[in-house]
KOLTORDO-202030 format. One record per residue (C-alpha): x, y, z; residue number from 1; residue in three letters. Coordinates in Angstrom, 1 decimal. Last residue first. Layout:
u	v	w	seq	type
X	Y	Z	NUM	ALA
...
This chain:
u	v	w	seq	type
127.5	-86.0	-32.0	94	ALA
128.7	-84.6	-28.6	93	ASP
126.9	-81.2	-28.9	92	ARG
123.9	-82.9	-30.6	91	GLU
123.1	-84.9	-27.4	90	LEU
123.1	-81.8	-25.2	89	VAL
121.0	-79.8	-27.7	88	ARG
118.5	-82.7	-28.0	87	TYR
118.1	-82.8	-24.2	86	VAL
117.6	-79.0	-24.1	85	THR
115.0	-79.2	-27.0	84	LYS
113.2	-81.9	-25.0	83	PRO
112.7	-79.2	-22.3	82	SER
114.1	-79.5	-18.9	81	VAL
112.7	-80.8	-15.6	80	GLY
115.2	-83.6	-15.3	79	LEU
112.6	-86.4	-15.3	78	HIS
110.4	-84.7	-17.9	77	ARG
113.4	-84.2	-20.2	76	ALA
114.6	-87.7	-19.9	75	ILE
111.1	-89.1	-20.4	74	ASP
110.6	-86.9	-23.6	73	ALA
114.0	-88.0	-24.9	72	VAL
113.0	-91.6	-24.7	71	PRO
115.3	-94.0	-22.8	70	ARG
117.6	-96.0	-25.1	69	HIS
120.1	-96.9	-22.3	68	GLN
122.6	-94.8	-24.2	67	LYS
120.0	-92.0	-23.9	66	ARG
120.1	-92.4	-20.1	65	TRP
123.8	-92.1	-20.0	64	ASP
123.9	-89.0	-22.3	63	LYS
121.2	-87.2	-20.4	62	ILE
122.7	-88.1	-17.0	61	CYS
126.1	-86.8	-18.1	60	LYS
124.5	-83.5	-19.3	59	ASP
122.7	-83.1	-15.9	58	ARG
126.0	-83.7	-14.1	57	GLN
127.7	-81.1	-16.3	56	CYS
124.8	-78.7	-15.8	55	CYS
125.0	-79.1	-12.0	54	THR
128.7	-78.5	-12.0	53	LEU
128.2	-75.4	-14.1	52	CYS
125.8	-74.0	-11.6	51	SER
122.1	-74.0	-12.4	50	PRO
120.5	-70.7	-13.5	49	ARG
117.5	-69.2	-11.8	48	THR
118.9	-68.9	-8.3	47	GLY
119.5	-65.2	-8.4	46	ALA
117.8	-63.7	-11.4	45	LYS
119.5	-63.6	-14.8	44	PRO
119.4	-60.4	-16.7	43	ILE
118.7	-61.0	-20.4	42	TRP
119.4	-57.9	-22.5	41	ILE
117.1	-57.1	-25.4	40	ARG
118.1	-54.7	-28.1	39	ARG
120.5	-56.8	-30.0	38	GLY
124.1	-57.7	-29.9	37	GLY
126.3	-58.3	-26.9	36	PHE
128.8	-55.5	-27.4	35	ALA
126.2	-53.2	-29.1	34	LYS
123.7	-53.6	-26.2	33	GLN
126.4	-53.0	-23.6	32	LEU
127.5	-49.9	-25.5	31	ALA
123.9	-48.6	-25.6	30	THR
123.7	-49.1	-21.8	29	PHE
127.0	-47.4	-21.3	28	LYS
125.9	-44.3	-23.3	27	PRO
122.4	-44.2	-21.9	26	GLU
123.2	-44.3	-18.2	25	GLY
124.4	-47.3	-16.3	24	LEU
122.0	-47.3	-13.4	23	LEU
119.0	-45.8	-15.1	22	SER
119.4	-48.1	-18.1	21	LEU
119.8	-51.1	-15.9	20	LEU
116.6	-50.2	-14.0	19	ARG
114.7	-49.7	-17.3	18	ALA
116.1	-53.0	-18.6	17	ALA
115.0	-54.9	-15.5	16	ASP
111.6	-53.2	-15.3	15	ASN
110.6	-53.4	-18.9	14	ASP
107.3	-51.7	-18.1	13	ALA
109.1	-48.4	-17.7	12	ALA
109.7	-48.5	-21.4	11	THR
112.5	-49.8	-23.6	10	TYR
112.4	-48.5	-27.2	9	HIS
116.1	-49.1	-27.9	8	SER
116.9	-45.4	-28.1	7	PRO
115.6	-45.1	-24.5	6	CYS
113.5	-42.3	-23.3	5	ASN
112.5	-43.4	-19.9	4	LEU
109.0	-43.1	-18.6	3	THR
108.8	-42.3	-14.9	2	SER
108.1	-45.0	-12.3	1	MET
């Protein structure tokens, strides 16, 4: 893969960003960065993000288990998320 001269300092090692840059071209890539802020662009992979319904069910479980006084660490471990995610869900409704 050839080295791309990107104003945001992406290199060929940044495979997703390099592919996106080559597909969109520099003006559109730069516009995308400006619209969403920052140099890094997160590109989700298929199957890596749960559906909204899954997140809603997860959030309900977190709230229900916390009402039962279950420890945050146990909730996080059981759901396969970080304790920070559990706290974030709980803070959203506080």
